[in-house]
Backbone bond lengths (Angstrom), bond angles and torsions (degrees), N, CA, C in turn:
res aa  C-N    CA-C-N  psi(-1)  N-CA   C-N-CA  omega(-1)  CA-C   N-CA-C  phi
1 M - - - 1.461 - - 1.525 109.80 -
2 G 1.329 115.29 134.08 1.457 119.69 177.86 1.518 111.31 -95.44
3 D 1.280 114.87 179.48 1.462 119.86 177.70 1.523 109.91 -70.01
4 P 1.322 117.46 146.24 1.476 119.26 177.30 1.519 110.51 -63.46
5 R 1.306 114.72 144.51 1.458 118.83 -177.54 1.529 110.20 -66.10
6 K 1.298 114.75 151.72 1.458 120.43 -179.68 1.525 109.55 -84.36
7 L 1.304 115.68 121.89 1.458 120.37 179.98 1.523 109.74 -80.75
8 R 1.312 115.80 129.47 1.461 121.05 -179.73 1.522 110.04 -116.24
9 K 1.285 115.50 152.67 1.462 120.88 177.44 1.521 109.91 -68.87
10 H 1.338 115.04 139.37 1.462 120.74 178.75 1.527 111.03 -102.01
11 Y 1.303 115.78 19.90 1.460 119.51 179.99 1.519 108.91 -153.92
12 S 1.295 115.24 164.86 1.468 121.15 173.97 1.521 107.99 -127.48
13 G 1.315 115.86 133.19 1.453 120.55 -179.21 1.515 111.78 -77.97
14 P 1.313 116.87 -178.95 1.475 120.66 179.34 1.519 111.34 -65.72
15 T 1.320 115.01 147.90 1.468 119.76 -179.77 1.525 112.05 -70.39
16 H 1.334 115.79 -28.87 1.468 120.17 179.31 1.529 107.85 -124.98
17 P 1.338 118.35 127.28 1.467 120.15 -174.68 1.523 114.72 -72.29
18 W 1.334 118.39 -26.30 1.464 120.43 -174.14 1.529 110.81 -121.38
19 Q 1.314 115.49 86.14 1.461 122.55 174.69 1.527 107.50 -128.37
20 K 1.317 115.98 112.17 1.462 120.79 -171.69 1.528 112.40 -59.33
21 E 1.326 117.92 -44.30 1.464 120.40 -178.02 1.526 111.17 -62.56
22 R 1.323 116.50 -44.07 1.463 120.04 179.65 1.516 111.11 -66.10
23 I 1.331 116.88 -42.45 1.464 120.71 -179.48 1.525 110.54 -63.47
24 D 1.335 117.48 -43.44 1.464 120.75 178.60 1.527 111.19 -62.56
25 E 1.326 116.45 -39.49 1.467 120.10 178.82 1.525 111.12 -66.36
26 E 1.326 117.19 -41.32 1.465 120.94 179.15 1.522 111.21 -65.15
27 V 1.326 117.06 -39.25 1.469 120.51 178.44 1.526 110.38 -64.26
28 A 1.333 116.92 -42.76 1.463 120.88 -179.81 1.525 111.17 -65.00
29 L 1.327 117.73 -43.72 1.467 121.10 179.39 1.522 111.35 -67.09
30 S 1.326 117.27 -39.62 1.466 120.74 179.53 1.519 111.19 -62.87
31 K 1.321 116.58 -38.60 1.459 120.79 179.80 1.523 111.39 -72.78
32 E 1.322 116.84 -40.63 1.467 120.71 -176.51 1.523 112.30 -72.80
33 Y 1.330 116.99 -38.76 1.464 120.67 -173.91 1.522 113.54 -108.60
34 G 1.318 118.05 6.32 1.460 121.63 170.95 1.518 115.15 68.47
35 F 1.333 117.90 38.76 1.464 119.60 176.51 1.525 109.63 -70.51
36 K 1.326 115.71 141.27 1.458 120.24 179.61 1.521 111.16 -72.35
37 N 1.323 116.06 -39.39 1.462 121.33 179.72 1.528 108.93 -154.14
38 K 1.322 115.45 177.43 1.467 120.48 -178.52 1.530 111.91 -69.44
39 V 1.329 117.45 -24.26 1.467 120.08 -178.49 1.525 110.46 -62.17
40 E 1.339 117.30 -41.41 1.465 120.52 177.88 1.527 110.76 -60.17
41 L 1.299 116.09 -40.11 1.465 120.85 179.10 1.529 111.21 -68.21
42 W 1.319 116.69 -40.45 1.468 120.48 179.74 1.527 110.98 -67.65
43 R 1.324 117.48 -35.78 1.467 120.03 176.91 1.524 110.96 -62.06
44 L 1.312 115.73 -43.07 1.463 119.64 179.53 1.524 110.70 -66.49
45 N 1.315 116.03 -39.40 1.466 120.30 178.26 1.529 111.14 -65.60
46 S 1.337 116.96 -36.12 1.465 120.59 177.63 1.521 110.83 -67.33
47 L 1.340 117.25 -37.57 1.463 120.57 176.89 1.524 110.84 -63.31
48 L 1.327 116.07 -42.50 1.466 120.53 177.09 1.529 110.77 -62.56
49 S 1.316 116.54 -41.97 1.470 120.48 -179.75 1.528 111.47 -64.03
50 K 1.337 116.99 -36.46 1.467 120.32 179.28 1.527 110.83 -64.78
51 Y 1.341 116.53 -42.97 1.469 120.01 178.06 1.529 110.44 -61.87
52 K 1.320 116.92 -44.02 1.467 120.26 -177.96 1.528 111.44 -67.99
53 Q 1.325 116.58 -40.32 1.461 119.59 179.10 1.527 110.92 -66.16
54 R 1.326 115.01 -36.37 1.466 118.92 179.50 1.524 111.29 -65.86
55 V 1.342 116.50 -43.14 1.466 118.93 -178.67 1.526 110.92 -71.95
56 K 1.316 118.31 -30.24 1.473 120.78 176.17 1.529 111.04 -63.17
57 N 1.326 115.68 -37.09 1.461 119.51 179.01 1.527 112.01 -73.98
58 L 1.349 116.72 -25.58 1.465 120.04 -176.33 1.523 113.00 -88.11
59 I 1.329 117.99 -28.08 1.473 120.80 -174.56 1.538 112.84 -57.52
60 P 1.334 120.04 -45.29 1.478 118.41 -178.24 1.532 113.60 -70.09
61 K 1.341 117.04 -21.90 1.465 120.29 -175.05 1.527 110.54 -81.93
62 K 1.333 115.90 141.96 1.461 121.08 -177.31 1.529 112.86 -123.32
63 D 1.325 118.16 5.39 1.464 119.90 -178.85 1.521 110.48 -73.34
64 A 1.321 116.43 167.59 1.468 122.28 -174.39 1.528 111.92 -62.89
65 K 1.333 117.23 -40.12 1.459 120.39 -178.93 1.527 110.97 -64.70
66 S 1.317 116.96 -41.72 1.469 120.77 179.70 1.522 111.00 -66.42
67 E 1.335 117.05 -39.28 1.461 120.40 178.43 1.523 110.68 -63.64
68 E 1.339 115.93 -37.18 1.466 119.86 178.13 1.524 110.43 -66.86
69 E 1.319 116.89 -39.51 1.466 120.63 178.37 1.526 111.08 -66.17
70 K 1.319 117.02 -37.06 1.467 120.71 177.28 1.521 110.78 -61.91
71 K 1.341 116.22 -44.59 1.467 120.26 179.63 1.524 110.90 -63.23
72 G 1.329 115.82 -42.05 1.464 119.38 178.90 1.518 112.41 -64.41
73 L 1.324 116.48 -39.06 1.462 120.88 179.47 1.528 110.99 -67.33
74 L 1.327 116.84 -42.86 1.465 120.72 178.07 1.522 111.23 -65.56
75 K 1.330 116.55 -38.64 1.465 120.27 178.91 1.519 110.69 -64.17
76 R 1.330 116.60 -42.38 1.460 121.03 179.59 1.525 111.10 -62.48
77 L 1.314 117.36 -46.71 1.463 120.48 -178.80 1.528 111.48 -71.29
78 Y 1.327 117.43 -27.55 1.468 119.63 174.98 1.524 110.28 -68.93
79 E 1.333 117.14 -38.48 1.466 120.64 177.02 1.526 111.13 -64.12
80 L 1.323 115.90 -29.47 1.471 120.36 177.80 1.526 112.26 -86.17
81 K 1.335 117.07 3.31 1.466 123.48 179.27 1.531 111.49 60.29
82 L 1.333 115.53 37.62 1.461 120.87 178.65 1.523 112.11 -102.20
83 V 1.333 116.83 -21.39 1.465 121.85 175.61 1.523 108.37 -136.25
84 K 1.335 116.51 165.15 1.456 121.59 178.39 1.527 110.12 -80.96
85 Q 1.328 114.61 167.57 1.463 119.52 -176.84 1.530 111.89 -65.83
86 D 1.333 116.43 -34.33 1.462 120.38 -178.68 1.533 112.20 -97.33
87 A 1.329 116.97 26.46 1.468 121.19 -177.10 1.526 110.90 -72.13
88 I 1.309 115.04 157.81 1.463 122.77 175.75 1.526 107.81 -112.49
89 P 1.339 118.35 163.02 1.474 119.79 -177.34 1.523 114.08 -53.87
90 E 1.339 117.33 -33.67 1.471 119.55 -179.16 1.527 112.07 -64.75
91 D 1.344 117.50 -23.98 1.467 120.29 -179.91 1.523 111.92 -67.14
92 I 1.318 116.74 -24.21 1.466 119.89 -179.87 1.526 110.54 -64.59
93 L 1.314 116.55 -29.53 1.470 120.10 179.59 1.522 111.86 -68.24
94 G 1.336 117.19 -16.53 1.460 120.94 179.19 1.513 114.08 -91.26
95 V 1.336 117.88 -2.46 1.467 121.30 177.79 1.523 108.86 -70.70
96 T 1.322 116.14 133.74 1.466 121.11 -176.62 1.524 111.27 -107.04
97 L 1.315 115.35 169.26 1.462 121.01 177.45 1.522 110.63 -64.48
98 R 1.321 117.25 -35.32 1.462 121.08 178.32 1.531 111.07 -63.76
99 D 1.337 117.07 -34.99 1.468 120.39 176.99 1.524 110.74 -61.96
100 F 1.328 116.51 -41.42 1.465 120.38 177.76 1.528 110.85 -67.61
101 C 1.321 117.05 -37.00 1.470 120.43 178.54 1.529 111.32 -60.90
102 E 1.331 116.67 -34.14 1.460 120.87 -179.77 1.521 112.28 -69.12
103 R 1.336 118.28 -19.67 1.460 121.67 -178.29 1.523 112.43 -96.08
104 R 1.321 118.55 0.34 1.463 120.60 175.30 1.524 109.46 -68.63
105 L 1.333 115.70 146.16 1.461 120.18 -178.49 1.522 111.07 -58.76
106 Q 1.319 117.05 -38.41 1.459 121.26 179.68 1.522 111.39 -58.18
107 T 1.329 116.90 -41.88 1.462 121.13 179.77 1.519 111.43 -72.22
108 V 1.333 117.11 -40.28 1.467 120.92 -177.73 1.525 110.57 -65.73
109 V 1.335 117.45 -38.53 1.469 120.92 177.61 1.525 110.33 -60.24
110 L 1.329 116.73 -40.97 1.465 120.35 177.83 1.520 111.07 -67.67
111 R 1.331 117.52 -43.90 1.463 121.43 -178.08 1.529 111.98 -64.93
112 K 1.325 117.66 -29.34 1.466 121.37 179.59 1.525 112.28 -80.42
113 G 1.321 117.57 -2.96 1.453 120.64 178.15 1.516 113.90 79.75
114 L 1.343 117.67 25.03 1.459 121.34 179.00 1.522 112.20 -93.77
115 A 1.320 117.54 -4.79 1.465 121.80 179.69 1.520 109.31 -146.48
116 R 1.342 115.16 156.43 1.465 120.00 -178.35 1.518 112.62 -82.98
117 S 1.320 116.72 -29.10 1.463 120.54 -177.34 1.519 109.22 -144.43
118 I 1.324 115.39 168.77 1.463 119.94 -179.68 1.522 110.31 -67.55
119 K 1.322 117.74 -31.40 1.465 120.81 178.31 1.522 111.03 -71.85
120 Q 1.335 116.53 -38.22 1.460 119.16 177.55 1.527 110.89 -67.56
121 A 1.324 116.85 -35.09 1.466 120.28 176.50 1.524 110.09 -60.62
122 R 1.314 116.81 -42.23 1.469 120.60 177.82 1.525 110.71 -64.13
123 Q 1.316 116.41 -40.17 1.463 120.54 -179.64 1.525 111.02 -63.33
124 F 1.337 117.49 -43.78 1.460 120.89 179.48 1.526 111.20 -61.28
125 I 1.339 116.77 -38.97 1.471 120.41 -178.23 1.526 110.68 -70.50
126 V 1.324 117.03 -47.74 1.465 121.26 -177.41 1.526 110.96 -65.76
127 H 1.324 117.30 -33.01 1.465 121.23 -179.55 1.523 112.82 -86.17
128 E 1.336 116.57 13.55 1.470 123.58 170.91 1.524 112.94 66.12
129 H 1.321 117.18 37.95 1.463 120.91 175.82 1.531 112.36 -95.67
130 I 1.329 117.99 -13.86 1.464 121.57 -171.51 1.529 110.91 -106.36
131 F 1.333 115.20 131.48 1.463 122.64 175.17 1.524 108.99 -119.30
132 I 1.334 115.46 149.28 1.464 121.99 167.24 1.517 106.16 -115.91
133 G 1.315 116.43 102.60 1.458 119.99 -172.52 1.514 109.54 67.57
134 E 1.331 116.88 -117.43 1.463 121.67 178.53 1.523 111.90 -105.47
135 R 1.323 117.80 8.15 1.463 121.48 -178.10 1.519 111.02 -104.29
136 K 1.319 115.05 134.18 1.465 120.42 174.55 1.525 108.46 -87.48
137 I 1.327 116.75 121.86 1.460 121.80 179.87 1.523 108.36 -110.68
138 T 1.326 115.80 123.12 1.469 120.40 -178.52 1.525 112.03 -113.87
139 S 1.320 117.50 10.90 1.464 121.23 180.00 1.522 109.80 -106.57
140 P 1.323 118.79 113.60 1.473 120.47 178.46 1.523 113.12 -62.91
141 S 1.342 117.74 -22.73 1.463 121.57 -177.31 1.524 113.04 -88.22
142 Y 1.327 117.48 5.45 1.470 120.58 -179.69 1.527 109.53 -61.24
143 I 1.349 116.95 128.23 1.460 121.86 -179.84 1.525 108.75 -82.79
144 T 1.321 116.64 120.50 1.460 122.71 -171.91 1.519 111.10 -97.41
145 S 1.324 116.22 132.55 1.464 121.01 175.98 1.526 109.71 -85.48
146 S 1.321 116.63 171.06 1.466 120.69 -178.22 1.521 111.28 -66.91
147 S 1.335 117.97 -35.95 1.467 120.58 178.94 1.522 111.00 -71.76
148 E 1.328 117.52 -37.24 1.464 120.76 178.86 1.519 111.23 -70.19
149 E 1.309 117.11 -29.95 1.463 120.67 -179.64 1.524 111.39 -59.52
150 L 1.333 117.11 -34.21 1.462 121.22 -179.62 1.521 112.12 -73.63
151 M 1.336 117.81 -18.29 1.468 121.49 -175.34 1.522 113.01 -101.46
152 I 1.328 118.02 5.06 1.466 120.59 -179.60 1.524 109.45 -71.06
153 R 1.317 116.29 129.65 1.469 121.15 -177.74 1.526 108.76 -155.08
154 F 1.338 114.53 172.10 1.456 120.22 173.90 1.530 109.46 -83.72
155 D 1.317 115.45 152.39 1.459 120.87 175.33 1.526 108.99 -62.66
156 E 1.335 116.28 135.00 1.463 120.28 -178.35 1.521 111.94 -62.43
157 K 1.337 117.79 -27.04 1.460 121.28 179.76 1.525 112.08 -86.53
158 S 1.318 116.81 -6.52 1.459 120.62 -178.43 1.529 110.67 -80.97
159 P 1.333 117.79 143.86 1.474 119.45 174.82 1.523 112.62 -59.79
160 L 1.330 117.10 -24.30 1.463 120.89 -178.83 1.521 112.66 -73.36
161 S 1.334 117.67 -11.07 1.462 119.59 178.71 1.526 111.74 -71.64
162 V 1.339 116.72 -17.28 1.465 121.17 177.67 1.525 108.44 -78.69
163 E 1.321 116.69 127.91 1.464 120.60 -174.83 1.522 112.75 -66.45
164 D 1.343 117.05 -25.76 1.460 120.34 -179.18 1.529 112.70 -90.08
165 H 1.321 117.49 11.12 1.465 120.23 177.27 1.532 108.82 -61.64
166 P 1.352 117.65 137.82 1.478 120.25 -176.71 1.521 113.93 -53.16
167 E 1.332 117.85 -38.34 1.467 119.86 -179.52 1.526 111.19 -65.93
168 R 1.328 117.26 -40.30 1.463 120.20 -178.98 1.523 110.82 -71.05
169 V 1.335 116.38 -33.32 1.461 119.43 176.40 1.525 109.96 -65.04
170 Q 1.340 116.42 -41.41 1.460 120.50 178.63 1.529 111.42 -64.75
171 V 1.344 116.18 -38.65 1.468 120.26 178.20 1.519 110.35 -62.44
172 A 1.341 116.20 -45.47 1.466 120.19 -179.72 1.524 111.13 -63.66
173 K 1.336 116.63 -39.74 1.461 120.61 179.82 1.522 110.97 -65.38
174 Q 1.336 116.20 -44.55 1.463 120.23 -179.93 1.520 111.12 -64.16
175 L 1.337 116.95 -40.68 1.459 120.37 179.96 1.520 111.04 -65.54
176 K 1.326 116.72 -38.40 1.466 120.47 177.41 1.522 111.13 -60.88
177 E 1.332 115.89 -44.08 1.466 119.82 -179.17 1.526 111.06 -64.34
178 E 1.343 116.57 -42.80 1.468 119.76 -179.84 1.518 111.39 -65.36
179 M 1.336 117.28 -40.71 1.460 120.73 -179.51 1.523 110.83 -70.66
180 A 1.348 116.47 -34.08 1.460 119.68 178.52 1.526 110.70 -66.03
181 E 1.336 116.26 -38.72 1.468 119.81 177.36 1.525 111.32 -64.36
182 A 1.341 115.67 -33.76 1.463 119.85 179.67 1.526 112.38 -83.47
183 G 1.335 116.87 -4.92 1.460 120.86 -179.71 1.507 113.81 76.13
184 L 1.350 117.14 24.24 1.460 121.66 -179.56 1.512 109.76 -113.85
185 K 1.326 115.61 158.06 1.451 121.51 178.31 1.517 108.65 -87.88
186 P 1.336 118.78 119.11 1.459 120.10 -176.48 1.512 111.83 -73.06
187 H 1.334 115.86 149.72 1.452 122.33 173.92 1.516 107.74 -136.79
188 V 1.320 116.07 108.60 1.450 121.41 -179.12 1.510 108.32 -111.42
189 E 1.333 115.58 138.55 1.451 120.48 -178.92 1.518 109.97 -60.30
190 G 1.354 116.91 123.10 1.450 122.05 179.56 1.510 114.05 87.58
191 E 1.335 118.03 -2.95 1.462 120.57 -176.58 1.517 110.90 -68.19
192 S 1.339 118.77 -43.25 1.460 121.41 -179.16 1.519 110.70 -64.50
193 K 1.354 117.11 -38.18 1.458 120.10 178.03 1.520 110.62 -65.35
194 R 1.343 116.24 -40.12 1.452 120.12 -178.77 1.524 110.71 -65.56
195 E 1.353 116.71 -41.20 1.454 119.84 178.73 1.523 111.29 -66.85
196 A 1.344 116.95 -38.02 1.460 120.04 178.94 1.524 110.49 -64.96
197 K 1.339 116.34 -39.93 1.455 120.53 178.32 1.520 110.69 -65.18
198 H 1.329 116.26 -40.17 1.463 120.78 179.76 1.532 110.65 -64.48
199 D 1.343 116.42 -40.86 1.459 120.44 179.16 1.518 111.42 -67.00
200 A 1.348 116.45 -35.06 1.459 119.61 -179.09 1.523 111.11 -70.05
201 E 1.349 116.50 -34.92 1.463 120.23 -179.28 1.523 112.42 -80.74
202 R 1.313 118.02 -15.00 1.455 120.84 -178.73 1.530 109.63 -72.02
203 P 1.337 119.81 127.79 1.467 120.68 -179.56 1.525 111.58 -65.51
204 K 1.326 114.52 136.92 1.455 119.67 -178.90 1.535 110.44 -78.14
205 R 1.307 116.75 136.99 1.455 121.17 179.52 1.521 110.23 -83.68
206 R 1.329 115.10 135.72 1.456 119.57 178.87 1.518 109.43 -77.63
207 K 1.306 114.86 133.82 1.456 120.00 -179.89 1.524 109.12 -73.40
208 I 1.308 116.63 125.00 1.468 121.94 -177.39 1.514 108.87 -98.85
209 T 1.318 114.95 122.38 1.460 120.54 177.93 1.515 108.60 -96.92
210 P 1.313 119.02 123.46 1.483 120.53 -178.69 1.528 111.22 -65.76
211 R 1.330 114.97 139.04 1.469 120.44 179.29 1.522 109.46 -78.07
212 K 1.305 114.25 140.52 1.453 119.84 179.93 1.521 109.78 -81.84
213 G 1.296 116.36 122.43 1.454 121.56 177.48 1.514 110.47 -110.28
214 P 1.300 117.91 -179.57 1.468 120.67 178.76 1.511 111.12 -66.40
215 S 1.313 115.64 140.86 1.455 120.45 179.12 1.511 110.29 -69.63
216 K 1.332 115.05 165.23 1.462 120.28 -176.63 1.530 110.28 -64.89
217 G 1.306 115.72 130.42 1.467 120.53 -179.88 1.509 113.23 88.97
218 E 1.319 117.05 -8.13 1.467 120.11 -179.21 1.512 108.62 -95.42
219 A 1.325 115.87 132.01 1.460 120.72 -178.37 1.514 109.83 -73.35
220 K 1.306 114.45 146.09 1.448 119.59 179.64 1.514 109.31 -76.38
221 K 1.338 115.62 128.17 1.458 119.58 -177.44 1.511 110.26 -71.66
222 P 1.348 115.74 134.17 1.470 118.17 178.32 1.521 110.92 -69.71
223 V 1.305 115.10 147.02 1.459 120.30 179.20 1.506 108.66 -87.63
224 K 1.331 116.09 125.06 1.458 120.79 -179.62 1.508 109.57 -78.99
225 E 1.334 114.78 131.56 1.453 119.48 178.06 1.516 108.52 -91.13
226 E 1.314 115.42 134.37 1.452 119.89 179.80 1.521 109.85 -74.74
227 A 1.293 113.16 140.14 1.472 118.31 178.71 1.508 109.38 -73.32
228 E 1.321 113.69 141.10 1.457 117.93 179.32 1.521 109.48 -73.36
């Protein structure tokens, strides 16, 4: 047995502890995107800084290896929906911390209409209700690619996988109200199936044909009794 590996920090904190503008920005981002603490935010900021520092070192270089690294870096950030397909290396310097926050699994779950709030989205992920394809992801800070975003779903064994679950009904109702206020037509995953099921279970009304009676002013004809 060897010595245990030395654990190192994967982030760097702020250079100055008391900066009002930075603190206000961190508080706003933590509230909007549901960060548990400042460390999660600093980790994301450190990841952004690494990408920017890497591209700064590559921009002046023109050799074949550097050009290949630039293409790989742009491809990676395009998969994360952080830059456009026709972006150039300089565009990476314009990526903001808020852009990275939008690619966190916690945010994507909320944007897809699978949760009512950013805090509930975090709860669903931590409580192992969320799958990406066949993988269970329990980290709210997981950075989601564009292909993985299409595969986000509830665990089949989870009660939330049922479309008529009270929480999912509330999510669909809330999304409808928000979209109606914005003047847009809402589209919630499973909503059309739920409405079709509801229509199928609804009893069909029998069409009633009105009976023809005597017209106005016309005497009612006597009914002839058959002789025994």
